[in-house]
C-alpha positions as CSV (number, residue, x, y, z in Angstrom):
1,M,-15.1,102.1,34.9
2,S,-13.7,105.5,34.0
3,G,-11.7,106.4,31.0
4,H,-8.7,106.8,33.2
5,D,-9.0,103.3,34.5
6,L,-9.8,101.9,31.0
7,G,-6.6,103.5,29.6
8,F,-4.4,102.0,32.2
9,F,-6.2,98.7,31.9
10,I,-5.5,98.6,28.2
11,A,-1.9,99.7,28.7
12,G,-1.4,97.0,31.3
13,L,-2.9,94.3,29.0
14,L,-0.6,95.3,26.2
15,V,2.5,95.3,28.4
16,F,1.4,91.9,29.9
17,F,1.0,90.5,26.5
18,A,4.5,91.6,25.5
19,F,5.8,90.1,28.7
20,A,4.0,86.8,28.0
21,L,5.4,86.7,24.5
22,A,9.0,87.3,25.8
23,V,8.6,84.5,28.3
24,Q,7.2,82.2,25.6
25,M,10.1,83.0,23.3
26,R,12.6,82.2,26.0
27,I,11.0,78.9,26.8
28,L,10.5,77.7,23.2
29,A,13.9,78.8,22.0
30,G,15.5,77.2,25.0
31,I,13.7,73.9,24.4
32,A,14.7,73.9,20.7
33,L,18.3,74.6,21.6
34,K,18.3,71.9,24.3
35,R,16.9,69.4,21.8
36,A,19.6,70.4,19.3
37,V,22.3,69.8,21.9
38,R,20.8,66.4,22.9
39,A,20.7,65.3,19.3
40,K,24.4,66.3,18.7
41,F,25.8,65.3,22.1
42,T,23.9,62.1,23.0
43,E,26.0,61.6,26.2
44,L,24.5,64.7,27.8
45,D,21.5,64.2,30.1
46,D,18.7,66.7,30.3
47,G,20.2,68.8,33.1
48,K,23.6,69.2,31.5
49,A,22.0,70.0,28.1
50,R,20.1,72.8,29.8
51,F,23.3,74.0,31.5
52,A,25.1,74.1,28.1
53,V,22.2,76.2,26.6
54,A,22.3,78.6,29.6
55,N,26.1,78.9,29.3
56,A,25.9,79.5,25.5
57,V,23.2,82.2,26.1
58,S,25.1,83.9,28.8
59,G,28.1,84.2,26.6
60,K,30.5,83.3,29.5
61,R,33.2,80.8,28.9
62,E,32.9,79.1,32.3
63,L,33.0,75.6,31.0
64,E,36.2,73.8,30.0
65,E,37.0,72.6,26.5
66,G,36.9,68.8,26.4
67,D,34.0,68.7,28.8
68,A,30.8,67.6,27.0
69,A,28.7,70.5,28.3
70,G,31.5,73.0,27.4
71,D,31.8,71.6,23.9
72,A,28.1,71.7,23.5
73,A,27.9,75.4,24.6
74,Q,30.6,76.3,22.1
75,W,29.0,74.3,19.4
76,L,25.7,76.1,20.1
77,S,27.3,79.5,19.9
78,A,28.9,78.6,16.6
79,E,26.0,76.8,15.0
80,Y,23.0,78.8,16.2
81,P,24.0,82.4,16.8
82,R,20.6,83.8,15.8
83,A,18.7,81.5,18.2
84,I,21.1,82.4,21.0
85,G,20.5,86.1,20.1
86,H,16.7,85.5,20.2
87,V,17.0,84.1,23.7
88,R,19.1,87.0,24.8
89,L,16.6,89.4,23.4
90,A,13.8,87.6,25.1
91,R,15.6,87.7,28.4
92,R,16.1,91.4,28.2
93,A,12.5,91.9,27.1
94,T,11.2,89.8,30.0
95,F,13.0,92.0,32.6
96,A,12.1,95.2,30.8
97,M,8.4,94.3,30.4
98,G,8.2,93.2,34.0
99,A,9.5,96.6,35.1
100,V,7.2,98.4,32.7
101,L,4.2,96.5,33.9
102,L,5.0,97.4,37.5
103,A,5.4,101.1,36.4
104,V,2.0,101.0,34.7
105,I,0.4,99.6,37.8
106,A,2.2,102.1,40.1
107,C,1.2,105.1,37.8
108,W,-2.4,103.9,37.7
109,R,-2.5,103.7,41.5
110,L,-0.7,107.1,42.0
111,T,-2.9,108.9,39.4
112,A,-6.2,107.4,40.6
113,G,-6.5,110.3,43.1
114,G,-9.3,110.0,45.6
115,E,-11.0,107.2,43.7
116,A,-10.9,103.7,45.3
């Protein structure tokens, strides 16, 4: 393995590690928020609790007030703004690191020259 390949391999590993951390952060923060919603709003089933978390993270006000999922999304936004911000950051990082990983792979292939 040449130094060129080793450099791109290390860069790819670092970017993949950052991508994996962002995915892990999205999953774990989402699970924690879903559990908080289920503890506060016991009438919500698992799917509606996830929907409330997704709605709170997206920041859109698609759900109506008076609806349990809508009330849960508003409660999450008011009660856990930092956790919602972490999920938003992780979502942006997931997309960015995926693009950077593809760019590292493409640059490696384009700069490999005649080597196979």
